[in-house]
C-alpha atoms as one frame of an Amber mdcrd trajectory, in Angstrom:
protein
  93.669  13.178 -47.540  93.671  16.916 -46.821  96.626  17.410 -49.206  94.560
  16.168 -52.135  91.356  17.729 -50.892  88.272  16.050 -49.498  85.324  14.572
 -51.384  81.968  14.606 -49.583  78.697  13.380 -51.065  75.135  13.919 -49.886
  72.651  11.166 -50.673  68.999  10.498 -49.963  65.618   9.968 -51.518  63.130
  12.544 -52.717  62.444  15.338 -50.234  65.307  14.400 -47.912  66.639  17.969
 -47.737  69.917  17.576 -49.604  70.022  21.213 -50.760  69.779  22.536 -47.199
  72.556  20.214 -46.038  74.738  21.131 -49.032  74.483  24.788 -48.027  75.293
  24.077 -44.374  78.314  21.940 -45.239  79.576  24.476 -47.757  79.364  27.299
 -45.240  81.138  25.283 -42.553  83.962  24.172 -44.844  84.426  27.678 -46.254
  84.544  29.100 -42.712  87.425  26.715 -41.976  89.370  28.244 -44.858  88.764
  25.560 -47.473  88.066  26.143 -51.139  84.607  24.597 -51.610  83.440  23.235
 -54.975  79.728  22.239 -55.083  78.500  19.841 -57.770  75.274  18.061 -58.604
  74.214  14.902 -60.394  73.266  14.430 -63.045  74.871  17.638 -64.275  77.711
  19.804 -63.046  79.189  20.416 -66.524  77.587  21.776 -69.711  77.496  18.258
 -71.130  76.161  16.852 -67.884  73.401  19.434 -67.708  72.304  18.467 -71.223
  72.195  14.828 -70.096  70.249  15.889 -66.992  67.556  17.429 -69.164  67.299
  14.210 -71.155  67.135  12.043 -68.031  64.528  14.069 -66.154  62.196  15.036
 -68.997  58.929  13.198 -68.233  58.248  12.980 -71.956  61.207  10.642 -72.472
  60.743   6.891 -72.143  64.206   5.595 -71.317  65.129   1.988 -70.742  66.725
   1.318 -67.328  70.011   0.467 -69.080  69.904   3.741 -71.006  69.243   5.651
 -67.794  72.200   4.002 -66.083  74.610   4.668 -68.945  73.516   8.279 -69.227
  74.075   8.761 -65.490  77.614   7.473 -65.816  78.242   9.512 -68.969  77.374
  12.653 -67.006  79.485  11.420 -64.092  82.538  10.734 -66.270  82.476  14.341
 -67.484  82.013  15.653 -63.953  84.877  13.664 -62.460  87.398  14.576 -65.130
  86.395  18.194 -65.672  85.501  19.271 -62.131  86.017  16.821 -59.278  89.502
  15.453 -59.980  91.056  18.872 -60.724  89.446  20.355 -57.596  90.731  17.550
 -55.371  94.198  17.837 -56.932  94.429  21.474 -55.847  93.245  20.622 -52.319
  89.630  21.785 -52.521  86.650  20.338 -50.689  84.200  18.915 -53.224  80.540
  18.671 -52.185  78.472  16.395 -54.414  74.693  16.400 -54.469  74.590  12.637
 -55.200  77.328  10.440 -56.634  77.735   6.752 -57.459  75.713   5.515 -54.467
  72.693   7.033 -56.202  73.129   4.684 -59.166  73.236   1.661 -56.871  70.088
   2.939 -55.133  68.042   4.208 -58.081  69.161   2.098 -61.036  70.162  -0.920
 -58.926  67.567  -1.004 -56.158  64.843   0.965 -57.898  65.177  -0.374 -61.459
  66.543  -3.803 -60.568  69.699  -3.569 -62.682  72.656  -5.811 -61.891  74.834
  -4.248 -59.213  77.915  -5.936 -60.648  77.476  -3.925 -63.844  77.046  -0.755
 -61.798  80.218  -1.518 -59.838  82.126  -2.045 -63.099  80.931   1.336 -64.357
  81.849   2.926 -61.035  85.420   1.674 -61.387  85.739   2.543 -65.066  83.703
   5.702 -65.668  83.981   7.324 -62.233  87.180   5.836 -60.834  86.690   7.539
 -57.483  84.518   7.245 -54.373  83.656   9.897 -51.779  85.705  10.061 -48.608
  82.583  10.804 -46.573  78.918  10.301 -47.462  75.943  11.734 -45.623  72.796
   9.667 -46.122  69.728  11.751 -45.286  67.145   9.151 -44.390  63.437   9.922
 -44.325  60.365   7.758 -44.793  59.184   7.524 -48.385  55.705   8.934 -47.764
  57.066  11.932 -45.866  59.810  12.575 -48.416  57.425  12.477 -51.365  54.981
  14.776 -49.569  57.806  17.273 -49.007  58.902  17.065 -52.634  55.376  17.594
 -53.906  54.806  20.539 -51.568  57.515  22.445 -53.435  55.172  22.693 -56.397
  56.103  22.420 -60.027  55.748  19.493 -62.369  57.365  16.256 -61.103  60.251
  15.060 -63.266  60.520  11.630 -64.883  61.979   9.946 -61.797  59.781  11.772
 -59.265  56.778  10.255 -61.060  57.737   6.733 -59.961  55.495   4.841 -57.545
  56.084   4.473 -53.827  57.412   0.910 -54.070  60.210   2.161 -56.346  61.304
   4.650 -53.689  61.009   2.040 -50.940  63.559  -0.067 -52.852  65.773   2.991
 -53.285  65.671   3.711 -49.547  66.373   0.085 -48.610  69.385  -0.011 -50.938
  70.792   3.204 -49.509  70.479   1.872 -45.959  72.080  -1.438 -46.939  75.040
   0.378 -48.493  75.432   2.523 -45.382  75.420  -0.577 -43.186  78.059  -2.203
 -45.407  80.389   0.841 -45.289  80.057   2.407 -41.838  83.453   4.102 -42.051
  82.313   6.203 -45.021  78.621   6.739 -44.326  76.959   8.919 -41.729  73.215
   8.234 -41.618  71.224  11.274 -40.546  67.566  11.160 -39.481  66.158  13.631
 -41.990  62.638  13.439 -40.544  63.819  15.842 -37.822  63.235  19.599 -38.102
  65.763  21.234 -40.457  67.780  22.929 -37.654  68.251  19.552 -35.939  69.349
  17.940 -39.193  71.831  20.759 -39.724  73.277  20.344 -36.227  73.623  16.578
 -36.645  75.361  16.946 -40.011  77.782  19.605 -38.820  78.634  17.627 -35.674
  79.358  14.535 -37.786  81.477  16.603 -40.184  83.477  18.080 -37.310  84.126
  14.632 -35.815  85.154  13.221 -39.194  87.530  16.096 -39.974  89.109  15.808
 -36.532  89.708  12.107 -37.097  90.875  12.408 -40.706  92.688  15.725 -40.862
């Protein structure tokens, strides 16, 4: 696994603190001598960033199916232009969301068929993370954090609480189904405690997996 690099994703609902964890993981991996490549979804390439603008613009009224296909269009570009080449040269790729987000948001949140999402995962992405951190926080607390940052909420942030409850439940179900890949972190803790928990889990995983 280390010869081809390592692929780590960070998942969670709104206000879970993914950016803080991305920074902590990047610093730790760089300190160990690894080439670290951070990415985000949707986005991460010029084409993906254009799709991101389309997806998040609150003025756009996208069908759930359109949203799903656009997510995977952005992801296909990201995998082939950034992630796969980075892994091939032995880098550590850090992804702010990956395919689990489509199962949670478009599957759980929008109610789209998970079989279709799995088919797209195999075809358009063709890869899964080696390790996924799920930052879990209650919906009300997460939304309050997100709103405290100010700014206009994007198209997805404007969804109602029951949408995000379904997203959270789907994330937790996926983590329970794949315990070898997922590390669930209590993101309701103070940020320094979350950081310590994430870095301890990373250290244990790297020791076990090389």
